[in-house]
Legacy VTK file of the C-alpha trace (Angstrom):
# vtk DataFile Version 3.0
C-alpha trace
ASCII
DATASET POLYDATA
POINTS 261 float
27.871 79.217 10.502
25.531 81.675 12.176
21.781 82.029 12.078
21.140 85.576 10.878
18.199 87.927 10.929
17.257 89.364 7.526
17.720 92.981 8.613
21.423 92.340 9.347
22.192 90.802 5.974
23.674 93.964 4.438
26.193 94.232 7.277
28.003 91.040 6.302
31.329 91.149 4.406
31.921 89.331 1.168
30.002 88.915 -2.078
26.672 87.185 -1.672
26.207 84.340 -4.136
22.816 83.384 -5.476
22.149 79.900 -6.779
23.336 80.514 -10.359
26.091 83.033 -9.637
29.630 81.961 -10.489
32.979 82.586 -8.854
36.549 81.746 -9.812
38.785 79.713 -7.551
41.327 76.917 -7.559
43.786 75.939 -4.827
46.829 73.819 -5.651
50.486 73.517 -4.558
51.685 75.854 -7.340
49.881 78.952 -6.017
52.208 81.130 -3.945
49.837 81.232 -0.976
49.453 77.446 -0.672
48.790 76.521 2.984
48.904 80.152 4.194
45.210 79.910 5.049
46.041 77.088 7.507
47.838 79.344 10.005
46.898 81.424 13.031
43.174 80.749 12.658
40.106 81.292 14.768
38.653 78.153 13.251
35.270 77.264 14.676
34.633 73.570 15.115
30.989 72.645 14.828
29.753 69.410 16.429
29.933 67.374 13.224
33.489 68.641 12.634
34.554 67.400 16.056
32.846 64.058 15.448
34.526 63.469 12.075
37.954 64.492 13.347
37.869 62.294 16.450
36.802 59.373 14.264
39.617 60.102 11.812
42.181 60.267 14.598
40.827 57.138 16.287
40.545 58.792 19.688
37.753 59.386 22.174
35.647 62.536 22.280
37.247 63.404 25.623
40.733 63.102 24.154
39.850 65.190 21.112
38.387 67.993 23.239
41.401 67.961 25.571
44.089 67.798 22.880
42.703 69.734 19.931
40.146 72.270 21.082
39.908 75.580 22.895
36.549 76.262 24.519
35.685 79.957 24.641
32.701 81.672 26.221
32.337 85.148 24.744
30.693 88.056 26.587
26.890 88.082 26.239
26.952 84.529 24.813
25.063 81.683 26.474
26.856 78.693 24.967
30.613 78.266 24.474
32.323 78.210 21.093
34.734 75.410 20.263
37.827 76.395 18.294
40.578 74.256 16.824
43.737 74.702 18.892
46.651 75.848 16.771
50.097 74.307 17.121
52.518 75.929 19.553
54.981 77.110 16.922
55.867 80.556 15.606
53.420 80.385 12.703
50.628 78.902 14.858
49.833 76.400 12.156
46.863 74.070 12.101
47.841 70.888 13.996
46.937 68.828 10.935
49.063 70.792 8.458
52.050 69.012 6.878
54.471 70.053 4.124
52.263 68.170 1.681
49.072 69.856 2.886
46.210 68.771 5.118
46.728 65.396 6.800
42.998 65.007 7.562
41.747 66.342 4.230
38.913 63.835 3.773
37.578 64.763 7.223
38.497 68.459 7.300
36.106 70.829 9.100
33.204 72.540 7.388
34.898 75.961 7.293
37.948 74.474 5.526
35.822 72.348 3.227
33.678 75.232 1.992
36.472 77.860 1.835
36.581 80.427 0.208
32.812 80.340 0.443
31.160 81.025 3.793
27.610 80.021 4.551
25.024 81.251 6.983
21.425 80.534 7.862
18.924 83.314 7.217
16.069 83.292 9.714
12.662 84.769 8.855
10.978 85.722 12.132
7.555 85.944 10.432
7.515 82.445 8.919
10.043 80.989 11.406
11.767 79.355 8.470
15.436 79.383 7.542
17.358 79.317 4.296
21.035 78.826 3.584
22.916 81.790 2.152
26.454 81.894 0.781
29.200 84.501 0.456
32.414 84.464 -1.563
35.026 85.710 0.881
38.653 84.786 0.133
41.310 86.605 2.192
43.365 89.354 0.548
46.444 87.127 0.218
44.547 84.374 -1.602
45.826 83.807 -5.146
43.393 81.011 -5.884
40.688 83.588 -6.599
42.630 84.622 -9.730
42.501 81.133 -11.232
40.241 80.558 -14.238
38.244 77.604 -12.893
34.652 78.706 -12.249
32.001 77.305 -9.958
28.464 77.755 -8.770
27.511 77.064 -5.170
26.062 73.708 -6.217
29.109 72.554 -8.193
31.516 73.742 -5.478
29.660 71.910 -2.698
29.556 68.776 -4.836
33.254 68.977 -5.696
34.236 69.443 -2.043
31.838 66.722 -0.835
30.475 69.326 1.542
26.748 68.665 1.581
26.720 66.475 4.690
28.946 68.911 6.579
26.849 71.861 5.442
23.634 70.101 6.408
24.863 69.135 9.871
26.251 72.620 10.494
22.907 74.117 9.486
21.150 71.828 11.974
23.488 73.051 14.691
22.982 76.708 13.687
19.267 76.299 14.320
20.029 75.052 17.829
22.580 77.831 18.397
19.963 80.426 17.442
17.953 79.422 20.510
20.908 80.415 22.701
20.350 84.077 21.841
18.479 84.089 25.157
19.715 82.705 28.478
18.300 79.187 29.050
20.185 78.596 32.291
18.066 80.526 34.775
21.113 82.388 36.032
23.167 79.221 36.600
25.316 79.731 33.511
26.548 77.387 30.765
29.046 75.704 33.084
26.284 74.488 35.375
25.274 70.833 35.381
22.600 71.492 32.771
25.099 73.383 30.659
27.610 70.551 30.825
24.947 68.075 29.750
23.970 70.187 26.741
27.629 70.550 25.741
28.047 66.787 26.078
25.153 66.128 23.688
26.685 68.443 21.085
30.410 67.738 21.354
31.028 64.535 23.299
29.266 61.730 21.465
31.022 59.034 23.494
29.699 60.395 26.785
26.287 61.117 25.288
26.005 57.529 24.052
26.687 56.296 27.598
24.132 58.768 28.943
21.416 57.577 26.547
21.999 53.830 26.666
23.582 53.178 30.069
21.648 55.480 32.410
17.977 55.945 33.259
17.538 58.148 30.169
15.152 55.776 28.394
12.944 55.634 31.462
12.592 59.405 31.440
12.151 59.906 27.701
10.044 58.219 25.055
11.977 57.658 21.844
10.765 55.993 18.672
12.501 52.647 18.342
13.655 53.263 14.757
15.397 56.488 15.784
16.939 54.820 18.808
18.329 51.959 16.725
19.934 54.400 14.297
21.443 56.457 17.121
22.836 53.333 18.773
24.654 52.230 15.631
25.743 55.495 14.019
27.481 58.505 15.581
25.990 60.953 13.079
22.465 59.815 13.887
23.336 60.039 17.579
24.469 63.643 17.056
21.216 64.521 15.283
19.371 62.960 18.199
21.495 65.013 20.591
20.434 68.247 18.889
16.776 67.314 19.330
17.355 66.362 22.949
19.026 69.727 23.704
15.952 71.543 22.369
13.660 69.425 24.539
15.911 69.484 27.603
16.443 73.256 27.652
13.363 74.717 25.975
10.730 71.976 26.098
10.611 71.750 22.299
9.295 68.288 21.507
9.969 66.445 18.276
7.799 63.809 16.663
10.063 61.059 17.994
11.317 62.397 21.351
9.107 63.247 24.319
9.424 63.428 28.085
7.641 60.673 29.990
4.997 62.004 32.339
LINES 1 262
261 0 1 2 3 4 5 6 7 8 9 10 11 12 13 14 15 16 17 18 19 20 21 22 23 24 25 26 27 28 29 30 31 32 33 34 35 36 37 38 39 40 41 42 43 44 45 46 47 48 49 50 51 52 53 54 55 56 57 58 59 60 61 62 63 64 65 66 67 68 69 70 71 72 73 74 75 76 77 78 79 80 81 82 83 84 85 86 87 88 89 90 91 92 93 94 95 96 97 98 99 100 101 102 103 104 105 106 107 108 109 110 111 112 113 114 115 116 117 118 119 120 121 122 123 124 125 126 127 128 129 130 131 132 133 134 135 136 137 138 139 140 141 142 143 144 145 146 147 148 149 150 151 152 153 154 155 156 157 158 159 160 161 162 163 164 165 166 167 168 169 170 171 172 173 174 175 176 177 178 179 180 181 182 183 184 185 186 187 188 189 190 191 192 193 194 195 196 197 198 199 200 201 202 203 204 205 206 207 208 209 210 211 212 213 214 215 216 217 218 219 220 221 222 223 224 225 226 227 228 229 230 231 232 233 234 235 236 237 238 239 240 241 242 243 244 245 246 247 248 249 250 251 252 253 254 255 256 257 258 259 260
């Protein structure tokens, strides 16, 4: 998901879907293209995707990053993208693809979960508010778009149990928007500050140690209720990490997180 300026909206591919618009789609093993969309992908992993997958696999954040992700810094970007590493076979299949389908289906990434719908975040520079927008964008080979089952955005998100993923991805898109400008002071995203920001977004295990086992709580004031949630739940810790990145890099304070003076 990207945070988009309104003037660039017409440049985007796909059919934009308003709240009550309908689209036809159904994916099942009988369609001829079944599993073709799980091959040779540039599949972006957002922080909540990485969190859910490492929990599903029962491995550490470090292990997940090392084994399943490719970290790419694109020209003119100021924060790396994390992509799912495809298998080293001829078809470059998703590492979680089996003959029966997706082996991590209940915890599949946001892009897979919402497919063939793509979502973005529309940013209004005047009001500084954002709204979610959606596009119907199946690939040319997709046969599921010819099925008779119809959906609205609301019914599709409900059916795919995508609301939490969508919400967490939207939170991250708002943070990513801030990286349109260089926050590193010339040191780059692989500097110490850059590594710490990446840790807060993608390495919840390390970030938990940083918050609760270092001098973090001497340097920052955190509301106790928020801290208790973050200590017990990885999702709440990730939300906290997003807020900390904004404070750490841009000085943007939240109502529950402030720097001690």
